[in-house]
C-alpha angles and dihedrals in degrees: 000000000000133000086253090058091053088050092054092050093048092049090049091051091048093048092051091042101063120130097257108108111249094238093061097041128091113250121246097232126169119253096244106121140348100216134046109244091219102051110005094240115143119254094241091050090051091052092050093046140037109293113255098203124088094229118125118269095254090060094060091091123054121210120240109248109238093233090058095060099107142038118036093345091055091048092051091047091052091049090051091049090051094057110108122233112280132207125242121236122228089254094061116111116255113263117242098234095197092052091046094052094047089048090055089047092051092046093053095044092051090049092051092046094048093049096052106058118185120273100027101090099099096103104135124073112214088211093059123120112224122212128214090172135022110270127178112201088200088070094049113094101162127051121194129190144195113216113220112068089356111062090009120045117193133213122243088255088079093060089050091054093046091051096047094047094046090048090054091047089052089056099040102037102029096033096236116168117284088230090080087075089075089075115082124197114285107207094189099046105086133032131207120268098037123142126229123208100217097198097044098037093233128147112203148160119243129193129225091272095055094257121139113236109237113243094027102087116108131186103193107322094328126097112236113228114250091239091057091048090055091051092051092050098045097261099312139091090215121109114208119245093241089063091056099030099118108112092216094050096268111117123171093259106015131047127197118216104218111165134064091247088065094071094084090047094053091048093049091049090052093046095049091048090048093052094053093045094047092051097042093242118158114230142158111250091206092058091046092052093050094046093050091046091051093047092052090046092053091057087062100034095049090049098241093136093048091050094051094050095044091050095050111022093160092057098048109029116075132195094003092154089061092053088052090051092052093051094046091050095050094047092047088057093053098255122152117233134200136179126213114178139155091221122101121260098244090056095046092044094056094045094048092047088054094049104032108013140257092298095056092124090066089068094062128070092196129022120190122178133183087021095162096226133222087031089054089065100043107028126068097190102098119071123211119265125197125229122215125222091280093051094254120143118254125213101218122117113255112233096158140018105235130199114254093025126108122222133194131212113339127136139259095248092062089041091057092044094051098042104029089218104149143153131357096343086077120076115187124191127205142144100226111077094202105034097037109028116017101073098041091052100042100036104030108023097237118156111247136206121197120210108216110176091184089071091077094061095038095053091048091053092045088053093060120105091232093057094043094051094044095048096043093050090045090056093045091049091050090054090048091052091050093053098040098047091095088078105095105170117115096253092050092048089054091052092047090049090055090050091051090053092050091048090053091050090051090052092054091045094055091042093052092052088066104032124342094216105039110003122208121006088219104049143033116202092306109337128078113260123247086255091052091050091054091045092056091044100048104032131063091191134018133188143160094255142346088261089075087076088069089074094064137067114241090243092055120127118215114213124195113234112254099227112179122262118234092266095044130087116242095247097146100079093167089058099053098090109059113204098012094119105120103234120178117272121241096256088060090055096056092115092073094059 
């Protein structure tokens, strides 16, 4: 499906969506025949009156064959489209509203089907870099990186290990029932960016306007009926701002799970809730939340995760050769690099040696470990400390940040003072929108790049023919509902009700293609998610992995797509399909490694 195809559909929707009421507007009928073969009545008379034939409603409009678009047929169609709306005399036959509505439905469905031929739905390139803001790489001199899920991408096996270990800690340390062990990790249950109501024990998906998406509220592993959700929230799906007011996603009653490491935590919360509910055991959801959070935290604090990865780098670290290619390319073009991570040096050192080589430290002008982000970016209390070759802390005062040295803790204010790296010449990459990107963008004007691994799967699903057809027809049907809602007679209301039901089924269908419980991490039914809103606010660029940079020259300028606002006409047809630029794939860029 090309940008041109989208343009044709949009123009068709606009043409059929003008303000002239349908009953006083000439129909856009194909130039196929002038008389009905059954009764001899002209086509235009049949449109203006109750159809005389016994054919079903959907057959009252005939599609325009593709090969007839042009020549005399095209000229006649254009003349017919140019005819202004005409009034009906008192002698005109009464229009069958039900037949008329189903005819419009059939006409639109046939149009959508004809304009999306099979095999042309692979628009999006998973290796594309997406822009929320205009960024010229030619102006960027300094590149900064987080480590976990930025320089180092991990396999799904890691989440499984984190979940299993935290589950065992919950049982052993906090004396939770042994029965919880019957639940294994479910990698496709939760998605990033979900919210958790601590007091009610509910996991849910919220849109950019603080509304809960119906059908995405779970207590344990069970979906909560929409009617029950409304009862629990006083008749509304809206969550007040004061519940979500924490800047870093931690409100007094609701927490947002923002990073990839949070997937095991959400699953363990759901599993523990499910066990108590299934066995009729009374419990306090607040205590459960805190215990699960502590158990997950202990996996990191006690170093379990670091130990697993260091002992089996090949199993856990993915696409390390592509990270190496990115760093080599940047350094070969004279760019300065720095690393700011919360992970300990021994862990980072072993991972970077595996991906880049023993001399990996030579690539970076500044290396900072155990930085304690986000406090590193917004608190000037902790001074830098230098580590020696064995990783031991030194006592000397830090007056400069030298290449080849490793520093611990510190703060961004001293970092800026000692390096002079300020403003839009700095581009910093990270996976956590709050801890990595928010402060450096809002407070210090750095350019930011978000690593969103979920993009790879989502773009591949969006590229499928099934998704493209379902979503396009859903949008066309929504437009039809909007225009036809002025029909208020009982028969019309019944038709519109059937359309609403079909639209709801299409929504569930597209949602289930991505994740049966929560759908896309970027959209609810039609609005951006709360995660998507933060992504657009805190990142200039976003991509599935750092390796996507290999598809672009270092003088490339990224331009955000100018998609129309609600009050604007979609005049920019070349901008409708974000990410459909066919950039080279990584295997075609092997020569730069």
